[in-house]
N, C-alpha and C positions, 0 to 999 in steps of 0.2 A: 306354584301349587299352594293352596291355602293351608295355613297351619291348623293343627288340631287344638281346639280350645278346650280347656278344662275349667269349669266353673268352680266357684268357691265351695259349693255344696253339691257334690256330684250325686248324692243319693236323693236329692229333692229335684224332681223333674220340673216342677213349676216355679222354682226359685228364680229370682231376678238374675239376669246375666251379670249384673255387677257384683263384685266380690265383697264378701263380708268376712271380717277378721274379728276374732274374739281375743281380748287381752284379759287374762285372769289376774285380778289383784291379789296380792299376798306378799308376805314378808320374804326377803331373800335369805337364803341359808349360806352355806359355805361357798367359797369361790369355785370349788370343784364339783358342785352339784350340777345336774343335767337339766337342760331345757329341751323340750321335744315339741314337734309339731306334727299334726296329722297331714294326711295327703292332700287335703283340700286347701291348705294354706293357712289354717287357723293357728295362731300363736298361743302358747301356754307358758306361763311362768312356772317356776319350780314349786311355788306354793300351791299349785293345783292339786298336788297329791293330798293336801290336808283340807282343802276346801271343796265344796261341791260346785258343779257347773252352774247351779242356779244363782250362786253369789257372785259369779263373774260379771264384770262389766263388758257388755257387748255393744259395739258401735258399728254402724254401717257407713261405709265410705261412699258418698254420692259423687257422681261425676261432676267435676268442677269446671268443665270446659265444654259447654254445649256446642259452641261454635266449632271446636275441634272435631267433635263426633260427627257433626253435619258434614264437615269437609272430608272426613275419613270415608263416609258413605259414598262420596262421589269418586273416590279413587278406585280404579280397577286394578286387578291383579296384573303386574307387569310381566312380560315374557322374559326369559333368561337371555342375557346378552353375553356372548363369549368374547374374551379378550386374549389377544395373542401375547407373545413374550414381550413385546414393546409396550404393552399396556396402553389401552385407550383406543385400539382399532378393533372393530367388530368383525368376526368371521361369519361369512354367509354360509349357512347350512341349508340344504334342501330337506324339507320335511314332507312327509306324506308321499303317496304314490303319484303316478302320472295323472290319474283321474282327478286328483285334488289340486294339481298344479295351477290351473286357472283360478280356482277359488282362493288359493293362497296369494296370488298376485293381486286379487281384488281387495284382500284384506289390508287395512291400513296398518303399517308398522308402528308399534308403540315407541315412544321416545324414552330413552334411558334416563335414569335419575342421577347417576354418578359418572364421573370421569376419572380416568386412571393414567398414571405415568409411573414408570419404573425409576427408582431413585438412582441417580448417577453418582459421579465422583469416584472416590476410592473404595466405596463399599463393595462394589462388584469384585474387585481384586481380592479384598479381604475375605469375602465369603467363598472364594474359590479354594482357599486354603483352610478355612474353618467354617463352622456352621453356627447360626444364631440359635440361642436358647432362651433369651430373656429380653424384654423391651421395657423402656421407661421414656416418657416424653415430658418436657416442661418448657414453657415458652416456645422458642423456636428451635430448641435443641432436642436431640434424640440420642439416648444411650442404648447401646446394643451389647448384650452379654453373649458370649459364645461358649460352646462346649469345651473349648480349650482354656477356659478360665480367664479370658481377656475381655476387657470392657472398652468399647470404642464409642466416642462421643462425636456426633456429627451435627452440622447444620442441616436444615431440610433440603438445601440445595445439593447435599452430598459432600460438602467440604468437611474433612475430618478436623476436629478441634483438638482431640487428645486421645491417646490410647494408653492403657496401663493394664497390668496383669495382677489382680488381687488374689487369684485363687489358682490352685493346681488342678482343679476338676471343673466340671460344668457349672456355669452360673445358672442357678435355678430361678432367681427372681432379682428384679432391679426396681429401684424407685429413686426419683430425683425430687429434691425439694422445689418449692415454687420459685426460687431464684435461679434454679438450674446451676447451682454452685456445688451442692453436695450430692453425691451418688452413693446410695446404700446397695450393697450386693450381698446375696445369699448363695451358698454353694453346697453341693453335696459333699464337699470336703469337710463340712462341719464348721466353717468359719463364716462370720458376718463382718464385712468391711464397710466402713463409712469413710469416703474419700472426698476431699475438697479439690475442685478443679482449678481454683485460682490461688490457693494457698498450700502450705505444706501440712495443714491439719489432716490427720488421718487416724482412724481407730480400727483395730483388729480384735475381734472376739472369737475365741475358740469354744464352740458349743458342744464339742465332742461327738455329736451325731449329725447326720446329714440335715441341712436346713433347706426347707422348701420355699419359704416366703419371708419377706421382711417389709416393714413399712416405717417411714419416718414420721415423727410428730409434725403437725402443721406448723408452718413458719419455723422450720428447723434451724435455718441460718441465723435467725434473730433470737433464738432461745439459748440460754446458757446451759440448760439441762441436757441438750443433745440427746434427747430420748428417742428410742425406736422400739419397735415390737417385732418379734420374730418367732418362728415355729418351724417344726419339721418332723422328721420321722420319730423323734423321741416322744411325740405326743404332748409336748409342753409348750404353752404360749408364754413367752417371757418378755417382760417389759424391762428394758435397761435404760437408766438415765444417769447423768453425771452429777455427782455431789461433791462435797468438800473433800471427802476421803477417797475419791475415785468413783467409778461406776458401780451403782448398786443394781441388783437384779431382783425383780418381782415376778413371781409366777402368777399369771392371771387365770390360767386354766391348764388342766392336765387330765390324763386318764381316759380320753375318748378317741384314741388313735391319732394318727399323724395330722398335723396342721397343714392343710393344703393351700390356703390362701388367706391373707390378712390385709386389710386396708384401714387406714386411720384418717378420719375427717373431723376436724374441730375437736369436740370432746368425746367422739364415738369411735370405738375400735370394733370392726366387724371381721370375723374370721370364720373359716369353714373347716370342719373335720369330718370324720366318717359318719357322724350322726346328723350333722346339719350345720346351720349358720347361727352364730351367736353374736350379740352386740354388747359391748362393754362401755359404760359411761365413766370416763376418767375423772369427771368432776365429783360425782357421787361415789366413785370407786365401787360400782356394782354393775352386775349384768342386768340388762333390762329386758332381754327377750331371747327366745330360742326358736328358730324356724327349722323344722326337721327336713330331711331329704325326702323326696317323693318315694313311695314304695316301689319295689322292683327296679330300683335304679341300678345301672351297671356299675362296675367297679370304679371306685373313686380315683384310683391311680391311673386308669386308662382314659377317663374322660374328666378333665379338670373342672374345677369350680372357678367361676369368674365373678368377682365382686367389684362393683363400680358405683362410686358415689356420684349421683347425678347432681345433687346439691347438698346443702348441709343437713337436710332432713329426709332426702329420698335416695335410696340406693337400689341397684339392680343386682339380681342374683341369677346367674346362668350356670346350670349344672347339668351336664349330659344333654338331654333333650328337653329340659324344663326351664322356664323363665318365670321369675317372680319379681314383683315390684313392691318394695316395702317403704312405708313412710313413717317417720318418727315425729310425734307431736307431744306436747306437754300433757301430762295427765291432769284431768280436772281435780279440783281439791278433793282429797280423800284421806285415807288413813296414812299416818306418817310412816308406816312400815312398808308401804308400797314404793316401787321405783318411781322417780319423778317423771319418767317418760313412758309412753306406750308406743308400740309398733303395730302398724296395720299393714297387712298384705293387700294392696289395692288391685293387683292383677296377678294371675297365675295361669299359665297355659303351657301346653306341650306341643313340640314341633315334631316334624318327621325327619329331623336330622340332629346330629350332635352339634354343640355350640362351642367354638374355640374362643370366642370373645363377643362382648356385647357393649354397645354404646348408645346413648340417646341420639336421635337423628332428627334435625329440623326438616320440614317439608317446604318445597318451593313449587307449588302447583302452577304450572305454566298456563293452564286453561282458566284460572280464576280471573275475573274482571278486575280492573284497577279500582282502588279504593280512593274516594274523595277526589277523583279526577287525576290521581297520580298513577305512575306506572311501577311503583315499588312493589316488590313481592311481599305478601304477608308471610311471616315466619311463624310456624306452629310446631311446637315440640309434641308431636302426637305419635311418634313412631320410634322403632328401635332399629339400629343397624347391627346385624349379627354376622359373625364369620362362621358360616355353616360348614360342617364336615359330615359327609355321608360315609359311614363305615361300611366295610364289606358285610354281606349278609350273614356271614358265619362268625362275626366277631365274638359271639358268646359261646363258642364251642371249644373253649380252652381245655375243658376236662375230657374231651373225647380222645379215644385211642386211635382213631382213624388218622393216619399221617396226611392223607390228602386233605382232610378237613382241618388238620392242625397247621398246614402250610399257610403262610401269610398271603392274604388276597391283595390284589392291586386296589389301591384307594382311588376314589374319584377326585376330580379337581375341586378345590375348595370354592365356596360361593359366598359372595356378599349379598345378604338379603335385607330388605327393608320390610319390617313387620310392624303393622299397626298395633295400637294398644289393645285392640280387640282380638289380636292374634292373626289377622289376615295378612298374607304375604302380598306386598305391593309391588316389589321388584326383586329380581334376583340376577346377579351377574356371576358367571363362572370364571374363575381366574386360572390362567395357565401359568403356574409357577414351575420353576425348574425341579424336575424329578418329583413331581407331586405324587406319583404312584407309590413312593416309598414312605411318605410322611403320615403320621397319625394325628389324632385330634389335638394332642398336647403339643405338637410341634409348631402349631400356628399361633400367632400373637396378633392382637388388635389394639391399637392405641389411638388417641385423639390429641390433636394439637390445635389450639385456638390462637391465630395470629392476626392481630389488627381487626378483630371482628369477623374474620374469615375462619371457617372450620375446615380442618384437614384431618383425614384419617390415615393411619399407617398400618398396613398389613405386612406381617413379617412371616416368612417361612425360613427354614434353615439355610436356604441359599438365595433368597430374594427379599427385597424390600419394595413394596408398592405403595405409592402415595395416592390417596383417593380423596376427591373433592366433590361436593355437591354441584350439580349443574345449575347455572343461573340463566337469566333471560338471554344473555349473550350466547350461551351454549344452545339455548332453544333456537335462536336465529340461525346459528351454524347448522343445527340439525335440519331445519327447514331448507336451507340452501343445499345441504347434502342430498336431500330427497327431491331436489329440483322444484321446490315450491317457492319460486323466486318472488312472486308477487306478494305472497304472505310474509316472506322474510323482509321485504322492503317495507311493508306495513308495520311490522314489529319494530323495525329500526326507527321509523318515524315516531313511534310511541315511547322510545327511550327518552329518559330525562337527561338534563344537562350533566348531572352528576355521574350518570352511567356512561355518558359519552366521553366525559373528560377523563383522561388517563395519562400518566407519564409515558407509558409505552402504548402506541396506537394498536388497537385490536382489529385485525383485518376481518374478523368474523362479523363485526357489526358495521363495517365500512360499506355504505351504499354503493360506493364505486366498485368495490370488489364483488358485491352481489350483482350489480348491474353487469359487471364483466362476465360473471358466470352466465347471466341471461343471454348476453351477446354470444358467448361461446356455444350455448345451447342452440341458438338460432343458426349459427354458422354450421353446427353439426347437422341441423335439419336442412341446410342448403338455402336458407332464406337470407341471402347476402344483402339484398336491397333493404330489407327491414332492419337487419343488424346494423348496416351503415347509417340508416336514418336514426337509429337509437344512439349512435355514438356521441353526437353533440350533447344530448341530454345526460348521458351517463358519464361521459368524460369531462364535460364542463371545462374548467380551467386547469385540469390536471394534465400536465404535459406527459408524464409517464404513461398514463392510461391511453392517451391518444397514440403515442408511439407504439405501444404494445399491440393495439388493435390494427393499426395501419400495417404493421409487419405481418400480422395474422392474415389480413386480406391479401397481402403480397404473396405469402406462402401458398394461399389458395388460388393464386392467379386471378384474383378479383380486385386488383388495385384500382381499376377504372371505376368500380362501384363506390369507393370511398374518397377518391380524389376530389370530387366537388365539395366535400365537407371538410377537407383538410384545412385548418387555419394557418395563416402565415403570420398573424400577429394576434396577441391577446387570446390565447397564449401563442407564443412562438415555440414551435416544437424543436426537437433535437435535430442535429445535423443529419443524422442517418435518414430521416424521413425525406428531407429535401434532396438528399443524395440519391435516394431511390427514384425520385421523380426525374432528376437529371439523368440518371442511368437509363430510365425509360426513353427519354428523348435521344440519348446517345445511340440507342439501338434502332430507333425508328425515324428520327427527324433531327439531323444535325444542324440545320439552319435554325430550327426552333431552339435547339440547345444553345447556340450562340446568342440568340436574342434573349433567352432566359438568363444567361450569365451576365449579360450587359444590363438587364433590367433589375434583377434581384440584387439586394445588398449581399455582399460576400459574407456577412456575419451570420447568416441564418443556416449556413451549411459548412461542412468541413472542406475547405478549399483543397487541402492536400489530398484528401480521398478522391475528390473529383478529378484532380490532376492525374492521379495514378490511373484512374479508369480511362480518361481520354488519351493519356500517353500509351496505354496498352492498345487501345483501338488504333491509334496513329501508327504504332509499330506494325500492325497487321495490314495497314493500308499500303498498296503498291506505290512506288516512287516517293515515299516519305522519308527514307533513310539516306538518300543521296542528294547532295545539293546540285549535282550536274544535270539531273534529269528534270524535266518540267513537272510541276506539281499538279495533281488532279484537284478537282473542286472539293472533294471530301477532305483531302489532306490539307488544303488551304483553310477550310473551315475549322478543322481540328487544331491547326497551328494558331489560327486567330483566337480560338478558345483558350489554348494554353498560354498564349502571350498575355491575354487579358486576365486570366486567372493568376498567373505569376505576378503580374503588375498589381492586381488587387490584393494579393497576399504579401506585397512588399518583397517579393523574391525577384528583384529586377535582374539579378545575375542569371537566373534560370530562364527568364523571359528573353534575355539577350540573343541566344542562338536562333530563336524563332523570329525575332526582329531582323536578324541578319539574313535569314533565309527568305523572309518575306520582303526584304530590301526596303526596310523602313529608313527614310533619310535622316532620322533624328537619333541614330544609334550612338554616335560619338557624344552628343550632348547628354544622352541617357547615361552613358558610362561615367562621364565626369560628374554629373549631377548626383548620382547615387553611389559613387565610389565603387564601381564594379570591376576594378582592375583585377582582383583575384579571380573573378569569374571569366575574364577574358583569356586566362592562361591556357585554356583548352580550345579556344576559338581564334587563335592567332592567324592561321591561314585563311579562315573564312573572313576574318576582319580585314586582312590585307587585300584579299581578292575583291571584297566589297568596296574598299577604298579605291582600288584600281579601276573598278567599273565607274565610280563617281568621277575619277580623273578623265577617263575616256569620254564620258558624257560632257565634261567641261571642255575638252579639246574640240569636240564636235560643235560646241556652241561658240568656239573662238576664244575661250579663256586659256591662258597659259597654265600649264600644269607640269610638274616634275615629280617623278616618283620619289626623288631624294627628299622632297619636302612632304612626303606622304603623311597625312594626319594619323593613319594607323601606325606607321613606323615610329613616329614621334611619341605616340601614346605608349607603345610597347617599351621604348627606350627610357622614357621618363619615369616609369613605374616598375623598374626591375625588382624592387623590394616586394611587390605583390605578384608580379608576373615573372617566374623563374626563367632565366635566360636559356637554360638547357631545354626546357619544354618548348620554348618558342623556336629554337634552332631545330629541334626534332620535327616540329610541324612544318617548318619552311624548307626543309631539305628537298622535297619534290620540286620546289620552285627556287632554283639557285639565285636568280636575279633578285627576288624578294629577300632572300637570305643575305646576299651581299649588301644590300642597302641597310638591312637591319644591323649587321655586324659593323658596318662602316659608321653608322650613327652611334652605335654602342661604344665603339672604340674612341670616337671623338669625345664622348661624354666622360668615359673612364676606362683607361686601358686595362685595368685590373679586371673589369667585368668581362672583357672579351679574351682574357688570357687563355682560357681553356680551349678556345677555338682559333688560336693563332694560326696554326697550319692551314685550317680550312679557309680562314680569311685571306691568307697569303695567296692561296690558289685562286680564290674568287677575285682578288685584286689583279692577278695576272690575266684573268679571263675578261673582266669587265672594266678595269681601270688601270691599264698598264702604266700610264703616265704617272700615276700616283703610287706605284709600287715601291719605288726607291724611298719615297717619303714614309711609307708604312714600315719598310725594313729598318730605316733609321730610328723610327719612333718606338717600335716594339722590340721586346727582347724575349718574347715567350715562344717564338716559332723555332722549328728544328732547322738548323743551319744547313745541314747536308741536304735535307729534302728541298729546302728553298733554293739552294744552289742548283740542284738538278732541274728544278722547274725553270729557273732562269736560263740555264744553259740550253734546255730544250727549246726555249723561245728566243735564244740568242740576245739576251738582255745584258749587254756588257757592263754598263754602270752598276747594275744590280749585282752582277757577278763579282766586280771589283770590290764592292762593299762587303759582300758575303765572304770573299776570300780573306779580306782583311780581318773580319770577325773570327774567321776560322783559324787565323794565325799563319796563313800561307801568303805572307806579305810579298815575297819575291814574285810569285805568280800574278798577284794582283797588280804589282808595279809593272810587270811585263805587259799585262793587258792594257794598262793606262798608256804606256809608252807606245806599244805597237798598234793597239786597236783604236785608241782615242787620240793619242799624240798631244795631249794637253799638259804642258810643263807645270802650269799653275796647279792643276789637279794632282800631278805627281808629287809636287812639293808639299801640298796640303796632306796628301796621304802619308808621306814620310814623317811629317810633323805629328800627325795623329798617332802613328805607330811608335814613334820615339825609339826607333831601332837603328843602332849605328851601322849595322851591316846593310840595312836597307839604304841608308845614306851613301854608303860606299858603293853599292850597286848603281845608285842614281848618278854618282860622280863618275863612275866608269863609263856609264852610258852617255854622259854629257861631254866627255873628253873630245869627241869627234863631232859634236853637234853644237855650233855656236849659239843657236837659239836657246838651247837648254842651259848653256853656260851663262848667258845674259840673264835668263830667268832666275837661275840660282843666285847670281850676284845681287839682283834687285830684291830678292826675298830672303836672303840669308839673314840669320839672326843668332840667337843664342844656341840654336840646335847644331850649328856647324861653324867651325872656325874659318873665316874668310881666307886666311893664309893658306889653309889646306886646299881650298878650291883654286886659288890663284896659282899655286905651284903646279897644279895639274894641267894648266893651260900650256899647250905646246907652242914653241916659238914659231912665229910666222902665221899663226892661225888668226884669221881675220874675224873679229867679233864685233858686229855692229852695236853701238851704244855702250862700249866698254868704259869710256871715260866717265860718262854720267853714272854708271853703276859703281865705279870705284869711289867717286866723290860722295855718293850716298852712303857707301860703307864707312868712309872716314867720318863723315858727319854723325852717323849713328853711334860710332865708337866714342867720339868726343862727348856726345850727350850722355852716354852710359857712365863715363868717368866722372862727369860733373855730378850726376845723381848719386854716385857712390860716396863722393867726398861730402856732400851735403848730409847724407844720412849718417855718416860717421860722426860729424860734428854734433848733430842732434843727440846721438846716442851718448856721447861723452858728457854732454851737459846734463842730461837726465841722470846719468849714473852718479855724477858728483852731487847733485841735489839730494838724491835718495840716500847716499852714504852719509851725508851731513845730518839728515833727519834721523837716521838710525842711531848714529853716535850720540846725538843729543838725548834721545830717548833712553839709551842704555845708561848714560852717565847721570841722569836725573834721579833724585831720591824718591822714595814712596813710603807710605804709612804702613807699619806692621803692628797690629794690635797685640795686647798681652795674651789673648786667648787664641791667636791665630794657629790653625792646625798645620801639621806636616801633611803635604799632599800625597805622601806615600803610605804613611801609617795612621793618619788621621788623629794622631796624638798631639797635644799642645807642643808648640815649638819651645816654649820656655817652661822648664821644669827643673826640679832639684833632684840630684845634682844636674847642672846644666850640661847638655850634650853639645857636641860640636855641630854647628849649623853651617850649611853651604848655601850661598846666595849666587845665583846665576844671572847673567845679563838679561835673560827673559823674565826676570823678576820672580822666579820660583824659588822658594826657600824650603829646604828639606833637612832632616837629620842626616848627618854623615853616615851613621851606622845603618840607615835604611837603604843605602845604595848597595845593589848586588855586586859581589866580587871585590869589595873594598874592605880590607881588614888592617889591623895594627896601625891605625892612624895615630900620630902623636897627639898628646893633649896639651893644649896651650894654657899656661897659667898666667893670668893677667895680674900684674901687681896693682896694689892700691894706688889710687890717684887722689891727690890733694884737690879738694874742691876749689880752693882759691887759685890753683894753677890753671891758667887758661890754655896752655899748650903742653903737649906731652914731651918727654925727653926724647932726644934723637935715638938713643939706643933702643927704646921701646918700639919706635916705628920700624927700625931696622929688624928687630926681632919678629915683628908681625910680617914683614915682607918675606923674611926667610921661612917663617912657618907656613905662609901661603904657598910658597914655592914647593915646599915638601908635600903639602896636601895636593897641589895641582899635579905633582908628579905621580902620586898614587891614584888619583881620580882622573883617568885618562879619557873617559867618555864624556859626552856633553850632558845636558840637562836630562835626568832620567824621566821627568814628567813629560817633557816634549817627546822624548823617544817613545814612551809607551803610547802616548796619544797618536803619534804618527803610525805606529804599527797596529792601531786599533785595539790595543789592550785596555782592559777596564781597570781604572784605579781603585784602590781599596775604599 
């Protein structure tokens, strides 16, 4: 809705629409004097009371930007766009009745000018517990004051930098310096706090009365004065600055009611009170103007005044429903009593809403043609961005007695409006903020952040923070795409310059591939699959991801055949899933074509594993595919061929092996050895042996000799038990005992330990398939169960095996009885008795041989150390005829003589060696050895020679120790050696005798041997 424009001279109907401001020259009086303005925006100095209007200098402000005015005329009023809680999405509302529905569809929707997003991060959680009351922005930082007296500092991304609590009551105003280091806060608790975010510097001032506003001097961080200006309900505008003796206070103004807002820019301080807006020049220390409030304005405390410095000489005033634009310029040369500056109100108009905030807004007209052949947008500061608040209709009924009228009415949603400098509303967006029905005009805040040449606005309600940005050409393209104007969007993308295309983060809104994708999606929605498929090569190009996406879309629509002719296999090569879908199509419809495709396509263009899973699943559903005994059908054969080729191509030879076996490929064993597939054979043992048996049968039919014992499969299983567990092979071969026998036999020949767990089973198999070798196995193995083996042998009447087992079981008499009665082999009986080395067994054998000459002769011929020959000869009965007795006795005598000769020779050698070793030992013990002056005792590690000298003991092992270090030896006598004349070469005889006697006494008390050798022998550690 267009704003209501108020001209500078409302009483003059024919006056130019451009505003005229009068600045009256005159000397300034006291700082407390008043400046007032009339309702049409004319400014008067306080000297106007003493001078006539005819003496005033009147100047007319002409429009300085004709091009801007021309562009403003082309801008139409924008419809209102509603945004939901997430910010940035528009709500579609039906307007009008059913008769107007078709007309509304024909009308072209206007494009919005702004885009919105809700600030994320920790701010949402903070505002759930508290509510915002003040806002300040600087650089990329945002400071938020709350009703709880807390200040939170955030990045625009929502990341909290710092939080602190400077006040005990609501923060009424905030301002940050241009470095975003210092934050000044004002509160209704009467305090003003200036806090540094990076240092410990902080100032607290108690103003005694509630403070409504505060403003820091420009370049606050660089100034030593640390000046700021504040005001509040006391009605006093105070300037405080730091001096040598502390902060000094200067009252700039007082006496005209509360100070509602103050802002400081360079040398100018602008503030608002109940009467209007004043500007103070800090350089000349004088007020330069007064702009009064419009007549019939609502209460100042209900609808706040907003002051915003657009630049160093232009500031905006928004109060209630009025907007004024004032410009400061140097006064032409005149009287020295006049202020050096004059202020002109260049625009003033009234809106149909209250204003919660105002900012200048640059325009980005999408419909303007490019300038000088470029596509950059012309930026023109010709409009205002205001945060509009529409109060309830009865907001002025505070004095009524009607309680229904006194009740607070529900507020409307706040709006962001773009207003031209002529007062025309160009666009308006209603914002859905949390609990907006309960908020008033003063609860909303509006701020501006300029980051890297980009403009961003911040809208704050007590419970929300919304970031607002102007829409650029990229947003325009996105809007065209959203409204299905794809061809126009593609044209706009082509017009983008390289700078706009280049970005660290790709923008899908201006991506022609994405736009083309939407176009294809639109065509698919219309059912035109052929046209959509034909458009794919142009839109997708070399983009693999786009190709894949649309191929899958066609597949979901069961229109895969439409796009298959256009699917590339190289340049670009698509992802695996695309080719897998094609193979899946052939799997369902043409398995022979599937096999040909697998053999022709390189395996790198699709996921071999995924194709294997699909083919295996199909094979599992095919009859006769799970059993190797049934004949294979053609489909099963084709699928197995596919799986074998796929596994081979994927270098999974182990998984291809079962299919090669079932397909009876003759190169299976070469494949196993070449690719080391022994681990994979562990579950295919029976199939492998059966296949090898078939090959043997074929060789037999061709006349070649073949033996299963030399089976290639058995040899392979036995040679690689480290990869093929024996237990798994045995489990698989149990249904075929003959195969199992040959496997265990070959395994036992290689290593008995490997077959130890299956000794009982192997013994049974030997008894079944190789009885002649059973005794050999029984002798070689010691892992089988003796009782079970004996029972098996007895059931089969295997006497030699039974004799051997009885001997191992300890039943020697029964074993000997079997040898004598069942076998009748004297030599075996003697060998058995020798093996058992049992005297009772020999006695039984001798008793049995007493009446059998054959056994007697055999015993005489084989008698040895095990039995005394006299014992055997005495048992021979008189008159018993023994063939070969003479020869047997001669042999016994000859063997006995040989044994005696050997014993005598060994005794002579032993005596000679003992004599030589004793001589060597005696020589070693009698020889002297060197003992140093610092040699330690091996028991206490103390020096052997010390004062007074202890008794030393020397052993034949050459170990020297202190006598008192030996355990259990006490009260040894002390030997006192007499002095010896150096010239005397020999000692007197009595001294030698004394030493011998002393040694005898010591030897009698020290009964044990060398303590060092004794400790070492017992493994004890010496000190």
